[in-house]
C-alpha positions in Angstrom: -262.9 77.1 -16.5 -265.7 79.5 -17.4 -268.1 80.3 -20.1 -271.5 82.0 -20.6 -272.9 79.4 -18.1 -271.8 78.2 -14.7 -270.9 74.8 -13.4 -273.9 72.5 -13.6 -276.1 75.1 -15.2 -278.0 74.9 -18.5 -276.0 75.7 -21.6 -277.7 78.7 -23.3 -280.0 77.8 -26.2 -277.8 79.7 -28.8 -275.0 77.1 -28.3 -277.3 74.1 -29.1 -278.9 72.7 -32.2 -282.1 74.6 -31.1 -280.2 77.9 -31.5 -277.5 79.0 -33.9 -275.3 76.1 -32.8 -272.2 78.3 -32.2 -269.5 77.0 -29.7 -269.4 79.0 -26.5 -266.3 81.0 -25.7 -264.3 79.3 -23.0 -262.1 81.0 -20.5 -259.6 79.6 -18.0 -256.7 80.6 -15.7 -254.1 78.9 -13.5 -252.2 77.0 -16.3 -249.3 75.1 -14.6 -245.8 76.5 -15.2 -244.8 73.1 -16.5 -247.4 73.1 -19.3 -246.1 73.4 -22.8 -249.5 73.1 -24.6 -253.2 73.0 -23.9 -256.0 70.9 -25.4 -259.8 71.3 -25.1 -262.3 68.4 -25.3 -266.1 68.7 -25.2 -267.7 65.3 -24.4 -271.2 64.1 -23.7 -270.8 61.0 -21.7 -274.6 60.5 -21.5 -274.8 59.8 -25.3 -275.2 56.3 -26.5 -272.2 54.2 -27.4 -270.0 55.5 -24.5 -270.3 59.2 -25.2 -270.1 61.7 -28.0 -267.1 64.0 -28.6 -268.3 67.4 -29.8 -265.0 69.2 -30.2 -261.3 68.4 -29.8 -258.8 71.3 -30.1 -255.1 70.5 -29.8 -251.9 72.4 -29.3 -253.4 75.6 -27.9 -250.5 77.9 -26.7 -250.2 78.1 -22.9 -250.4 81.8 -23.1 -254.0 81.5 -24.3 -256.7 82.1 -21.7 -259.7 81.8 -24.0 -260.9 79.6 -26.8 -263.2 81.1 -29.4 -264.1 79.0 -32.5 -264.0 82.2 -34.6 -260.5 83.1 -33.5 -258.5 79.9 -32.8 -254.8 80.5 -32.0 -252.5 80.0 -35.0 -250.9 76.9 -33.6 -254.2 75.2 -32.6 -255.4 72.2 -34.5 -258.9 70.6 -34.5 -259.2 66.9 -34.5 -262.2 65.0 -35.8 -265.2 64.7 -33.5 -267.5 61.7 -33.1 -269.4 62.8 -36.2 -266.2 62.3 -38.1 -266.0 66.0 -38.9 -263.4 68.6 -37.9 -264.8 71.3 -35.6 -267.7 71.8 -33.3 -271.0 69.8 -33.2 -273.6 71.6 -31.1 -275.4 69.7 -28.3 -278.6 68.1 -29.4 -279.7 65.4 -27.0 -282.4 63.1 -28.4 -283.9 62.4 -25.0 -283.6 63.4 -21.3 -281.0 65.8 -19.9 -277.4 65.4 -21.0 -274.3 66.6 -19.3 -271.6 68.2 -21.4 -268.0 68.3 -20.1 -265.8 71.1 -21.4 -262.3 70.1 -20.3 -259.1 72.0 -20.7 -256.0 69.8 -20.4 -252.5 71.1 -19.6 -250.0 69.0 -21.5 -246.2 68.6 -21.0 -245.6 68.8 -24.7 -247.6 69.7 -27.9 -249.2 66.8 -29.6 -247.8 67.7 -33.0 -251.0 66.4 -34.7 -252.5 68.0 -37.8 -256.0 69.3 -38.4 -258.3 66.3 -38.9 -256.5 63.9 -36.6 -258.6 60.9 -35.8 -260.5 61.0 -32.5 -258.6 58.1 -30.9 -255.2 59.4 -32.0 -256.0 62.8 -30.5 -257.3 61.4 -27.2 -254.3 59.1 -26.9 -251.9 62.1 -27.4 -253.8 64.1 -24.8 -253.8 61.2 -22.3 -250.1 60.6 -22.8 -249.2 64.2 -22.0 -251.8 65.4 -19.4 -250.3 67.0 -16.3 -253.4 68.8 -15.1 -257.0 69.6 -16.2 -260.1 71.7 -15.4 -263.7 70.8 -16.2 -266.9 72.7 -16.7 -270.1 70.8 -16.9 -273.2 72.2 -18.6 -276.5 70.6 -19.2 -279.0 70.5 -22.2 -282.5 69.0 -21.9 -284.1 67.3 -24.9 
């Protein structure tokens, strides 16, 4: 998985609450032949209360090699994030450096969930169908 920052590097300011807060464009390759759908989850495990989910995108076609919030594939659906909203919430750690995990999951079937699915429902569907995944970790300092 790739973006405008590398593994373990600082996420550029424009993608945080200190910039314009846009979601970075994500890129990947090597989707397993058995995959029937993809999902993307952005999680901050350093946040209080066992982490904060910034973005959950479901049912991305396996032919996709990028995810751009301004041009989501037609079949893709966005679940609610930890803020209870559909879509992207930019990183904005209140203290210390936080690590943001951008994970693409290869699924053996589409989730079939609609836009606005609850966080736990979306995560359960991803966990039930994951056959492989890739992870990119970026950091943001308070």
